[in-house]
KOLKOL-665921 format. One line per field, with one value per atom (N, C-alpha, C): residue in one letter; atom name; z, x, y. Coordinates in Angstrom, 3 decimals, always signed. Example, Ala and Ser with C-alpha at 12.3 -4.5 7.8 and 13.67 -1.06 7.14 Angstrom:
BEGIN
residuo A | A | A | S | S | S
atomo N | CA | C | N | CA | C
w +7.800 | +7.800 | +7.800 | +7.080 | +7.140 | +7.870
u +13.190 | +12.300 | +13.200 | +12.850 | +13.670 | +12.900
v -5.690 | -4.500 | -3.300 | -2.250 | -1.060 | +0.030
//
This chain:
BEGIN
residuo M | M | M | I | I | I | Y | Y | Y | K | K | K | T | T | T | T | T | T | G | G | G | V | V | V | C | C | C | S | S | S | K | K | K | E | E | E | I | I | I | S | S | S | F | F | F | D | D | D | V | V | V | E | E | E | N | N | N | G | G | G | S | S | S | L | L | L | K | K | K | S | S | S | I | I | I | N | N | N | F | F | F | T | T | T | N | N | N | G | G | G | C | C | C | D | D | D | G | G | G | N | N | N | L | L | L | K | K | K | G | G | G | I | I | I | C | C | C | N | N | N | L | L | L | V | V | V | E | E | E | N | N | N | M | M | M | N | N | N | I | I | I | D | D | D | D | D | D | V | V | V | I | I | I | E | E | E | K | K | K | L | L | L | K | K | K | G | G | G | I | I | I | D | D | D | C | C | C | K | K | K | G | G | G | R | R | R | G | G | G | T | T | T | S | S | S | C | C | C | P | P | P | D | D | D | Q | Q | Q | L | L | L | A | A | A | R | R | R | A | A | A | L | L | L | E | E | E | E | E | E | Y | Y | Y | K | K | K | M | M | M | S | S | S | K | K | K
atomo N | CA | C | N | CA | C | N | CA | C | N | CA | C | N | CA | C | N | CA | C | N | CA | C | N | CA | C | N | CA | C | N | CA | C | N | CA | C | N | CA | C | N | CA | C | N | CA | C | N | CA | C | N | CA | C | N | CA | C | N | CA | C | N | CA | C | N | CA | C | N | CA | C | N | CA | C | N | CA | C | N | CA | C | N | CA | C | N | CA | C | N | CA | C | N | CA | C | N | CA | C | N | CA | C | N | CA | C | N | CA | C | N | CA | C | N | CA | C | N | CA | C | N | CA | C | N | CA | C | N | CA | C | N | CA | C | N | CA | C | N | CA | C | N | CA | C | N | CA | C | N | CA | C | N | CA | C | N | CA | C | N | CA | C | N | CA | C | N | CA | C | N | CA | C | N | CA | C | N | CA | C | N | CA | C | N | CA | C | N | CA | C | N | CA | C | N | CA | C | N | CA | C | N | CA | C | N | CA | C | N | CA | C | N | CA | C | N | CA | C | N | CA | C | N | CA | C | N | CA | C | N | CA | C | N | CA | C | N | CA | C | N | CA | C | N | CA | C | N | CA | C | N | CA | C | N | CA | C | N | CA | C | N | CA | C | N | CA | C | N | CA | C | N | CA | C | N | CA | C | N | CA | C
w +89.839 | +90.118 | +90.446 | +90.920 | +91.156 | +90.442 | +89.685 | +88.901 | +88.737 | +89.442 | +89.650 | +88.419 | +87.916 | +86.844 | +86.637 | +86.050 | +85.637 | +84.549 | +84.774 | +83.635 | +83.084 | +84.085 | +83.674 | +85.122 | +84.930 | +86.156 | +86.874 | +86.299 | +87.486 | +87.911 | +89.163 | +89.954 | +90.092 | +89.776 | +89.559 | +88.772 | +88.487 | +87.901 | +88.602 | +88.481 | +89.389 | +88.243 | +88.313 | +87.287 | +87.640 | +86.984 | +87.392 | +85.477 | +85.497 | +84.187 | +84.080 | +83.719 | +83.849 | +82.316 | +82.530 | +80.994 | +79.838 | +79.905 | +79.299 | +78.847 | +79.903 | +79.493 | +80.627 | +80.168 | +80.947 | +81.955 | +83.082 | +84.322 | +85.194 | +86.001 | +86.938 | +86.928 | +85.789 | +85.673 | +86.236 | +87.263 | +87.896 | +87.536 | +87.483 | +87.568 | +88.935 | +89.295 | +90.673 | +90.094 | +90.201 | +89.786 | +88.215 | +87.681 | +86.363 | +85.762 | +84.413 | +83.751 | +84.080 | +84.694 | +85.307 | +84.342 | +83.257 | +82.424 | +81.202 | +80.928 | +79.896 | +80.378 | +81.687 | +81.972 | +82.138 | +82.775 | +82.710 | +81.435 | +80.661 | +79.062 | +78.546 | +78.448 | +78.200 | +79.250 | +80.073 | +80.981 | +80.510 | +80.105 | +79.385 | +78.345 | +77.305 | +75.904 | +75.988 | +77.160 | +77.187 | +77.767 | +78.772 | +79.623 | +78.950 | +79.442 | +78.707 | +77.281 | +77.055 | +75.749 | +76.000 | +75.142 | +75.248 | +75.659 | +76.558 | +76.854 | +75.949 | +74.798 | +73.774 | +72.699 | +72.646 | +71.794 | +72.274 | +73.980 | +74.643 | +74.505 | +74.609 | +74.436 | +72.751 | +72.074 | +70.713 | +70.327 | +70.817 | +70.842 | +71.269 | +72.765 | +73.614 | +73.404 | +73.265 | +73.358 | +72.594 | +73.153 | +72.189 | +72.254 | +72.675 | +72.618 | +73.634 | +73.302 | +74.153 | +74.242 | +75.446 | +76.078 | +76.406 | +75.642 | +75.416 | +75.613 | +74.669 | +74.543 | +75.662 | +76.438 | +77.865 | +77.196 | +76.023 | +75.929 | +76.522 | +77.007 | +77.319 | +77.767 | +78.307 | +78.580 | +79.115 | +79.755 | +80.691 | +80.072 | +78.863 | +77.703 | +77.783 | +77.135 | +77.129 | +78.609 | +79.583 | +81.034 | +81.079 | +80.942 | +80.793 | +80.078 | +78.973 | +78.047 | +78.802 | +79.144 | +79.776 | +81.315 | +81.744 | +83.108 | +82.618 | +81.225 | +80.979 | +80.475 | +79.929 | +79.232 | +80.839 | +81.796 | +82.837 | +83.597 | +83.250 | +83.921 | +83.423 | +82.051 | +80.975 | +81.358 | +81.641 | +81.864 | +83.337 | +84.227 | +85.341 | +85.614 | +84.549 | +84.494 | +83.995
u +64.215 | +65.915 | +66.728 | +67.893 | +68.984 | +70.387 | +70.875 | +71.842 | +73.306 | +74.080 | +75.354 | +76.361 | +76.519 | +76.942 | +78.424 | +79.460 | +80.836 | +81.283 | +82.847 | +83.310 | +82.544 | +81.658 | +81.213 | +81.050 | +80.812 | +80.652 | +79.598 | +78.440 | +77.151 | +77.460 | +77.202 | +77.495 | +76.734 | +74.989 | +74.114 | +72.639 | +72.078 | +70.681 | +69.563 | +68.459 | +67.271 | +66.066 | +65.314 | +64.249 | +63.100 | +62.084 | +61.142 | +60.787 | +60.189 | +59.497 | +57.700 | +57.056 | +55.868 | +55.287 | +54.789 | +54.217 | +55.346 | +56.481 | +57.448 | +58.122 | +57.361 | +58.084 | +58.561 | +59.917 | +60.192 | +59.827 | +60.082 | +59.587 | +60.299 | +60.156 | +61.035 | +62.362 | +63.091 | +64.291 | +65.197 | +66.386 | +66.919 | +68.544 | +69.293 | +70.632 | +71.294 | +72.202 | +72.794 | +74.476 | +74.639 | +75.756 | +75.614 | +76.900 | +76.839 | +76.648 | +76.345 | +75.858 | +74.653 | +74.114 | +72.744 | +72.047 | +72.075 | +71.294 | +71.093 | +72.150 | +72.138 | +71.192 | +71.524 | +70.951 | +69.325 | +68.827 | +67.581 | +66.740 | +67.932 | +67.118 | +67.231 | +67.787 | +67.635 | +66.658 | +66.513 | +65.613 | +64.111 | +64.057 | +62.607 | +62.109 | +63.700 | +63.155 | +62.768 | +63.353 | +62.970 | +62.208 | +61.549 | +60.642 | +59.110 | +58.676 | +57.533 | +57.778 | +58.858 | +59.440 | +59.549 | +59.423 | +59.197 | +60.970 | +61.358 | +62.585 | +63.321 | +62.753 | +63.668 | +64.121 | +63.191 | +63.528 | +64.746 | +64.580 | +65.576 | +67.065 | +66.739 | +68.106 | +68.662 | +68.179 | +68.638 | +69.003 | +68.440 | +68.854 | +70.077 | +70.316 | +71.375 | +72.511 | +72.387 | +73.594 | +74.824 | +75.924 | +77.165 | +77.532 | +76.722 | +77.165 | +78.508 | +79.652 | +80.709 | +80.760 | +81.643 | +81.720 | +83.241 | +84.106 | +85.192 | +85.937 | +85.797 | +86.531 | +86.736 | +85.416 | +85.764 | +85.151 | +84.537 | +83.950 | +82.281 | +82.140 | +80.603 | +80.363 | +79.104 | +78.683 | +77.367 | +77.137 | +75.679 | +74.676 | +74.252 | +73.273 | +73.362 | +74.593 | +74.991 | +74.737 | +75.284 | +74.732 | +73.610 | +72.390 | +71.181 | +70.693 | +70.913 | +70.741 | +71.405 | +72.710 | +73.062 | +72.070 | +71.917 | +70.893 | +69.412 | +69.173 | +68.089 | +68.054 | +68.953 | +69.413 | +69.222 | +70.216 | +70.315 | +69.181 | +67.794 | +66.580 | +66.103 | +66.045 | +65.396 | +65.897 | +67.136 | +67.680 | +67.215 | +66.827 | +66.275 | +64.964 | +63.776 | +62.893 | +62.512
v +213.462 | +212.867 | +214.347 | +213.705 | +214.508 | +214.006 | +214.500 | +214.142 | +214.812 | +214.062 | +214.912 | +214.966 | +216.318 | +216.442 | +216.123 | +215.962 | +216.204 | +216.806 | +217.448 | +217.956 | +219.219 | +220.057 | +221.350 | +222.065 | +223.242 | +224.150 | +223.948 | +223.456 | +223.076 | +222.009 | +221.587 | +220.711 | +219.745 | +220.148 | +219.039 | +219.570 | +218.698 | +219.096 | +218.456 | +218.920 | +218.137 | +218.627 | +217.502 | +217.521 | +216.466 | +216.644 | +215.460 | +215.084 | +213.894 | +213.550 | +213.356 | +213.684 | +213.276 | +213.121 | +211.734 | +210.978 | +211.415 | +211.226 | +211.035 | +212.924 | +213.566 | +214.865 | +215.723 | +216.254 | +216.676 | +218.183 | +218.032 | +219.190 | +219.616 | +220.656 | +221.238 | +221.180 | +221.779 | +221.350 | +222.451 | +221.880 | +223.255 | +222.819 | +223.903 | +223.612 | +224.219 | +223.261 | +224.393 | +224.492 | +225.804 | +226.539 | +226.509 | +226.872 | +226.935 | +228.518 | +228.618 | +229.961 | +230.401 | +231.176 | +231.337 | +231.574 | +232.682 | +232.971 | +231.837 | +231.211 | +230.217 | +229.208 | +228.582 | +227.531 | +227.521 | +228.943 | +229.227 | +229.537 | +229.983 | +229.470 | +228.433 | +227.521 | +226.382 | +225.461 | +225.293 | +225.313 | +225.651 | +226.890 | +227.188 | +226.942 | +226.287 | +225.980 | +224.382 | +223.499 | +222.216 | +221.594 | +222.479 | +222.185 | +221.730 | +220.772 | +220.186 | +219.590 | +219.173 | +218.547 | +216.964 | +216.231 | +214.978 | +214.633 | +213.823 | +213.499 | +212.814 | +212.378 | +211.894 | +212.690 | +213.734 | +214.969 | +215.685 | +216.064 | +216.763 | +216.114 | +214.732 | +214.300 | +214.385 | +214.196 | +214.181 | +215.493 | +216.553 | +218.008 | +218.335 | +217.410 | +218.282 | +217.401 | +215.998 | +215.356 | +215.346 | +215.460 | +215.517 | +217.440 | +218.108 | +219.542 | +219.655 | +220.139 | +220.404 | +222.043 | +222.133 | +223.513 | +223.643 | +224.391 | +224.667 | +223.468 | +222.752 | +221.434 | +220.114 | +220.494 | +219.292 | +217.982 | +217.918 | +216.726 | +216.516 | +217.599 | +217.494 | +219.183 | +219.090 | +220.755 | +220.474 | +221.473 | +221.704 | +220.634 | +221.513 | +220.619 | +219.599 | +218.727 | +217.475 | +216.582 | +217.360 | +216.431 | +216.369 | +217.421 | +217.232 | +215.923 | +215.652 | +214.620 | +213.303 | +213.265 | +212.334 | +211.782 | +212.845 | +212.519 | +211.795 | +212.578 | +211.973 | +210.568 | +210.132 | +208.805 | +207.966 | +208.220 | +207.544 | +207.416 | +208.334 | +208.184 | +207.061 | +207.153 | +206.004 | +204.586 | +204.669 | +203.001 | +202.493 | +204.020 | +203.410 | +202.789 | +202.982 | +203.052 | +201.618
//
């Protein structure tokens, strides 16, 4: 799935879900090192666990963040299934 982000430096997030687990996560633009770290930490995790951990994280008062956008993308993915 490709998710177009809003309110953050990253422009989009691409990922796959296999058997309820997050796979192949990639952020386009954004803070490269931090986003690679997040991807490594959440890869192979259950998507519900990822949503629980990342939803609501704020970056500089924007009301969202790249981790929060990933949680929103996963929620959208779940609603489409």
